[in-house]
N, C-alpha and C positions, 0 to 999 in steps of 0.2 A: 521421393520430393516431398518437402515439409511444407507443411501450409504456413503463410507468413501469419501473423498477430492481426487480428481485424478488431477494434474498439466497438463496431457494431454489431459484431458474433458475441462479444464478451456482453454488451449489454443485453443483447437480445437471451442471454443464457442466464443472466442475473433475474430478468424478469419473468424466465420460466422456472426457477429455483425459490424465487423470494415474491411474498407479497407486500409491497410498499406501502405506507412507511414500517421500516424494520430495524432491527439494529442487525448491524454488520460488523463482521471482524478483517481486520486489515491485519498482515501481517508483509514484513519486510525484512530484508538482511540487507545490512548498509556497511560498507568499507568506513573502518575507524577514522581515516580522513575525513569522511563526509558526514559525520553525525551532527555536527553544529548545523551544517547547512539542511539536513533533513528537518531538525527540529524548529529551523527558521522558516522553512518552506512547507513543511507538511504538517508534523504535529508538535506542538510543544514538549519540553521534557514530562510535565507534570500530567501529561494526557495520555501516556503511553507505557505499556510494560517492556523493560529494556533489560537484555541480558548480554553481556559480553562473551565472545568467542575464548575457548581456553588460551590459543595462542595470541588474543586480543586486536587480531587484524580486522575483526569484523563485530558488528551488534546486530541483534536481530530483535526487532520491535513489534509488538503486539497490541492493537488499539480497538477497544469494540465501541460503537459509535450509533446511535439512533440516526439513521438517514429517510428523506423523503422519498428519494426516487431513486433510479438506476443511474441517473444523469449525474447526480452528486459521487456515487462510487465510481464511475468511470472518469469524472474531472480529478477527482484524489489520484487516481492511478496516472492519469495523464501528466500531472504535475510531480508526481515521484518520479517517472521516467525519465526527467531531465537531471536526476542525479547521479553523476558518474558511478557507475559499479552498482548500482541500486539494483536488487534483484526482490520481484515481486511474487510474493508465494499466494 
């Protein structure tokens, strides 16, 4: 039986592994059909490193930002989770 994802557990791991404020690296894989949605809701185009998959169906995004707290990181992932087909790494 697999354990379901918990934002509270994720927040605790962040706090155990990072000392805030810190620089945090976000990584996402987004279907090409949702790229504009990603840029509008999560990170503007000029703020991320973007790479298109070989077949063009997906884009990977990497962004490194200064964050003040684990809550800031968790809130970004919660917003990202609303994008259909997005994978958070």
